[in-house]
C-alpha positions in Angstrom: -0.1 0.3 0.3 1.4 3.5 -1.1 1.7 6.1 1.8 -0.2 9.5 1.0 2.4 12.4 0.4 3.5 15.0 2.9 0.8 18.0 3.1 2.2 21.8 2.9 2.4 22.0 6.9 4.0 18.6 7.2 6.5 19.7 4.3 7.1 23.3 5.6 7.5 21.9 9.1 10.4 19.2 7.8 11.9 21.7 5.6 12.5 24.3 8.5 13.6 21.5 10.7 16.3 20.6 8.2 17.2 24.3 7.5 17.7 25.1 11.2 19.8 22.0 11.8 22.0 23.4 8.8 21.8 26.8 10.5 22.8 26.0 13.9 25.8 23.4 12.8 26.8 26.6 10.4 26.8 28.8 13.7 28.7 26.4 15.5 31.0 25.8 12.8 31.9 29.5 12.6 31.9 30.1 16.6 34.2 27.4 17.2 36.5 28.7 14.6 36.5 32.1 16.3 36.5 31.5 19.7 38.7 28.2 20.5 41.5 29.6 19.8 41.0 32.7 22.4 39.7 30.0 25.1 42.8 28.1 24.2 45.1 30.8 24.8 43.4 32.4 28.0 43.5 29.1 29.5 47.3 28.4 28.8 48.0 32.3 30.3 45.9 31.5 33.5 47.9 27.9 34.0 51.2 30.2 33.8 49.9 32.8 36.2 49.0 30.1 38.6 52.3 28.5 38.7 54.1 31.4 38.7 51.6 32.7 41.6 52.2 29.5 43.5 56.0 29.9 43.3 56.2 33.2 44.2 54.3 33.1 47.4 55.1 29.8 48.1 51.5 28.2 48.3 51.1 24.9 47.1 48.7 24.3 43.7 46.1 22.4 45.5 45.6 24.9 48.3 45.4 27.5 45.9 42.7 25.9 43.7 40.6 25.5 46.8 40.6 29.0 47.6 39.8 29.9 43.9 36.7 27.6 44.4 35.5 29.3 47.2 36.0 32.5 45.5 34.0 31.0 42.4 31.1 30.1 45.0 31.1 33.5 45.9 30.7 34.9 42.7 28.0 32.4 41.8 26.5 34.1 45.0 26.4 37.6 43.9 29.7 38.7 46.3 32.1 40.9 44.5 35.0 42.5 45.3 33.8 46.0 44.3 31.1 47.1 46.1 27.7 46.7 44.3 24.0 47.0 45.0 21.9 44.8 47.0 20.4 41.9 45.0 17.3 41.4 46.8 16.0 44.6 48.0 12.8 45.7 46.2 14.8 47.7 43.1 17.1 44.6 42.7 14.0 42.2 43.2 12.0 43.5 40.4 14.7 43.9 38.2 15.2 39.9 38.9 11.0 39.5 38.3 11.1 41.7 35.4 13.9 39.3 33.6 12.0 36.4 34.5 8.4 37.1 33.1 10.5 38.1 30.0 12.4 35.3 30.1 15.6 37.3 29.4 17.2 35.4 32.3 20.8 37.3 32.9 21.5 34.7 35.6 23.3 37.3 38.1 20.1 36.7 40.8 19.3 33.6 41.8 17.1 32.5 44.7 19.2 30.7 47.1 16.4 29.1 49.6 14.0 26.3 48.6 11.0 28.6 49.1 12.2 30.8 46.8 12.9 28.3 44.4 9.2 26.6 44.3 7.9 30.2 44.5 10.1 30.9 41.1 8.2 28.3 39.2 4.9 29.1 40.1 5.3 32.7 39.5 7.2 32.2 36.3 4.2 29.8 34.8 1.8 32.6 34.9 4.2 35.5 35.0 5.7 34.3 31.3 2.3 33.5 30.0 0.8 36.9 30.7 4.3 38.5 29.2 3.8 36.6 26.3 0.2 37.4 25.8 1.2 41.0 26.7 3.8 40.7 23.4 1.2 39.3 21.2 -1.2 42.3 22.1 1.7 44.6 21.8 2.2 43.3 18.3 -1.3 43.5 17.2 -1.0 47.0 18.0 1.6 47.9 16.2 0.7 46.4 13.2 -2.3 48.1 13.3 -0.9 51.4 13.8 1.5 50.7 10.7 -1.4 49.6 8.7 -3.3 52.6 9.9 -0.7 55.4 8.6 0.7 53.0 5.6 -3.2 53.0 4.1 -3.1 56.7 4.8 0.0 57.3 2.8 -1.8 54.9 0.2 -5.0 57.1 -0.2 -2.8 60.2 -0.5 -0.9 58.8 -3.5 -4.2 57.8 -4.9 -5.4 61.2 -4.6 -2.4 62.7 -6.0 -2.8 60.0 -9.2 -6.4 61.1 -9.6 -7.7 57.5 -8.7 -9.6 59.0 -5.4 -11.6 62.2 -5.4 -10.0 64.9 -3.0 -13.0 64.7 -0.8 -12.8 60.8 -0.1 -13.2 59.9 3.7 -13.0 56.4 5.7 -16.2 54.8 5.9 -19.1 53.3 4.2 -17.9 54.2 0.9 -14.8 52.5 1.0 -16.8 49.7 -0.7 -17.0 51.3 -3.8 -13.2 52.4 -4.7 -11.7 49.2 -6.2 -8.2 50.3 -5.1 -9.1 50.3 -1.5 -10.7 47.0 -0.8 -9.0 44.2 1.1 -6.1 46.6 0.8 -3.2 45.1 3.4 0.2 46.8 4.0 3.2 45.3 2.5 5.1 42.9 4.6 8.3 43.9 3.2 7.5 47.7 4.4 6.2 46.8 8.0 9.9 44.6 8.5 11.9 48.0 6.8 9.9 50.0 9.4 10.2 47.8 12.4 14.0 47.2 11.2 14.6 51.2 11.8 12.8 51.7 14.6 14.9 48.8 16.4 18.1 49.8 14.9 17.2 53.4 16.2 16.2 52.2 19.6 19.4 50.0 19.9 21.5 52.9 18.9 20.0 55.5 21.5 20.2 52.7 24.2 23.7 51.8 23.5 24.5 55.5 23.8 23.2 55.7 27.3 25.2 52.4 28.8 28.5 53.8 27.0 27.7 57.1 29.0 26.7 55.5 32.3 28.0 52.1 32.5 31.3 53.2 31.0 31.2 49.9 28.1 32.7 50.6 24.6 29.9 51.3 22.1 30.4 48.1 20.8 29.8 46.2 23.8 26.7 48.2 24.5 24.8 47.1 20.9 26.0 43.4 21.8 24.3 44.1 25.5 21.1 45.6 23.9 20.7 42.7 21.4 21.5 40.1 23.6 18.7 41.8 26.1 16.0 42.8 23.8 16.2 39.1 22.1 15.5 37.9 25.8 18.6 35.7 25.2 20.1 36.9 28.3 23.8 35.6 28.5 24.8 37.7 31.7 28.4 38.5 31.0 27.1 42.3 30.8 24.5 43.3 33.1 23.1 47.0 33.3 22.2 49.2 36.7 24.6 46.7 38.7 26.8 49.1 40.9 25.9 50.7 44.1 25.3 54.3 43.0 25.0 56.3 39.7 25.0 59.9 39.0 21.3 60.1 38.7 20.5 56.7 39.6 16.7 57.1 39.8 16.2 58.5 36.1 18.8 56.0 34.8 17.0 53.1 36.0 14.1 54.6 34.6 15.3 54.6 31.5 17.4 51.5 31.5 13.3 50.0 32.3 12.0 52.0 29.4 14.3 50.7 27.1 14.4 46.9 27.7 10.4 47.2 27.7 10.6 49.0 24.5 13.2 47.0 23.1 12.0 43.5 23.8 8.6 44.5 22.6 9.8 45.7 19.6 12.4 43.1 18.3 9.6 40.5 19.5 7.4 42.0 16.7 10.4 42.0 14.2 11.1 38.4 14.8 7.7 37.5 13.9 7.5 39.5 10.6 11.1 38.0 9.9 9.4 34.3 10.4 6.6 35.1 8.3 9.2 36.3 5.5 10.8 33.1 6.3 7.6 31.1 5.9 6.9 32.6 2.4 10.6 31.3 1.5 10.1 27.9 2.3 6.6 28.3 0.5 8.2 29.1 -3.0 10.6 25.9 -2.0 7.9 23.9 -1.7 6.4 25.1 -4.9 9.6 24.9 -6.8 9.8 21.1 -5.6 6.2 20.4 -6.4 6.9 22.1 -9.7 9.4 19.3 -10.4 7.3 16.2 -9.3 6.3 14.7 -12.3 2.3 14.9 -13.2 1.8 11.6 -12.6 2.5 11.7 -8.9 0.5 14.8 -8.3 -2.3 12.9 -10.0 -1.5 10.2 -7.3 -1.6 12.3 -4.6 -4.8 13.8 -5.7 -6.4 10.5 -5.8 -5.4 9.6 -2.3 -6.4 12.9 -0.8 -10.0 12.6 -2.0 -10.3 8.9 -0.7 -12.7 8.5 2.2 -12.1 11.7 3.8 -12.8 15.6 2.9 -10.3 18.3 4.3 -11.9 21.4 5.8 -10.9 23.3 2.6 -12.7 21.0 0.5 -15.9 21.4 2.7 -15.9 25.0 3.0 -15.4 25.2 -1.0 -18.6 23.5 -1.4 -20.5 25.1 1.2 -19.4 28.4 -0.7 -20.4 26.9 -4.0 -24.1 26.1 -2.8 -24.6 29.5 -1.6 -23.6 31.0 -4.8 -25.8 28.9 -6.4 -28.8 29.3 -3.5 -28.9 25.9 -3.4 -28.3 24.7 0.3 -28.0 21.1 1.4 -31.3 19.9 3.2 -30.0 16.8 4.6 -26.6 15.0 5.0 -27.5 12.6 2.3 -28.0 15.2 0.0 -24.5 16.3 0.4 -23.0 12.9 0.1 -24.7 12.1 -3.2 -23.5 15.5 -4.6 -20.0 15.1 -3.3 -20.0 11.1 -3.4 -17.9 11.0 -0.1 -18.5 10.3 3.5 -19.2 13.3 5.5 -19.7 12.7 9.5 -22.2 15.3 11.2 -19.7 16.1 13.7 -17.5 17.2 10.4 -19.9 19.0 9.0 -21.4 21.0 12.3 -18.0 22.5 12.9 -17.5 23.4 9.5 -20.9 25.1 9.6 -20.0 26.9 12.8 -17.0 28.3 11.4 -18.3 29.7 8.3 -21.3 31.1 10.4 -18.8 32.8 13.0 -16.9 34.3 9.4 -20.2 35.5 8.0 -21.2 37.1 11.0 -17.4 38.8 11.7 -17.7 40.2 8.0 -21.5 41.6 8.5 -20.8 43.1 11.5 -17.2 45.1 10.1 -19.5 45.8 6.9 -22.2 47.4 9.1 -19.4 49.6 11.0 -18.2 50.9 8.1 -14.5 49.1 7.6 -15.2 45.8 5.4 -12.4 43.0 4.9 -12.0 41.1 2.4 -13.0 38.0 4.0 -12.9 34.9 1.6 -15.4 32.1 3.0 -13.6 29.5 0.8 -10.4 29.5 2.4 -9.7 26.7 4.7 -10.6 28.2 8.2 -10.8 25.7 10.5 -9.9 26.8 14.2 -6.2 26.7 13.8 -5.9 27.1 9.9 -4.7 31.0 10.0 -2.3 30.0 12.6 -2.3 30.9 16.3 -1.0 34.0 18.4 1.4 36.0 16.8 1.4 34.0 13.3 -2.4 34.7 13.3 -1.8 38.4 13.9 0.6 38.8 11.0 -1.5 36.3 8.5 -4.8 38.7 9.2 -3.0 42.1 8.7 -0.3 41.8 6.0 -0.9 41.4 2.1 2.0 38.8 1.4 0.4 36.2 3.6 -2.9 36.0 2.7 -2.3 33.5 -0.2 0.5 31.5 1.8 -1.9 29.0 2.9 
């Protein structure tokens, strides 16, 4: 018995997994080539320094190594030679919980008690979930704002070209203007705007860290990317000295920059993921075009045997609505399709179609109709979940990606 071919979603998933594995291997090769010689040289210098110190001060190597282990334990506990601010006062604890719920996790502060570790598990469970929801809502609003601005620019361009009347206003009249029906902003324009904003924000934050923390500008840029992307290595951590000039103002600015930077980079990452998805779709189409017609015909026969996909059900429903010939019973639908349809699948399909129609009618009544196509493959999760669904609903190039 022949196995059915992979569908588009599984093919995209496997292709992306293969590309990620290749990307990880390439990154590991590059970093190993760049950092391994430096690590070996540093280890050699340290061994030479250790032996010279032991010989000059007449201290045995085992005693010296035991002392250094105690020093490493003190470092892990947050104890430093220079004076640092308290780690667990309210500002320090607030900084810690902010890095927990945002998944930055610098690691410079960790709970040492059993009660603190148990509370962190429960606290992080709800805190991380709520913060991810906040990031998604921020993404939805920033995309809506950009779409509003870009649509205003698009209308202005149409007025200049004479395709829109000078007294045109948004509202119910928009349905009569063919140039604006179903208009959506370009994903590449949104990517460019978010990229410019992220670079500008990182440059401004780096200037602040260079002036206040005393880092060089490259280290400050590195810290901004590591923090804003929630990687959080912890080799550089801001606002850790005991005192700063204008300390309250600096802490507030640090909080604002980290919050805005994480939200902006999160949105940028999601837009980049949409572009990557488009590339994967293009590769899959190229691979499908290279397949022989015989294989495609065989795949079509296997796909239609004893099963109906949600897209096929909705396409048949849309056809029946266009011809004013709704199915009166499940058996009549079977006679027209020649396939078995369970009542559970048909009921779920009808609910989805009804929800789409209700949404379309509501938006049309409010004067802001959207180009909602009923014959798309809409089930509960077909447009994606979370940030992916937001991008699919608001950007133009993703409308036909599925």
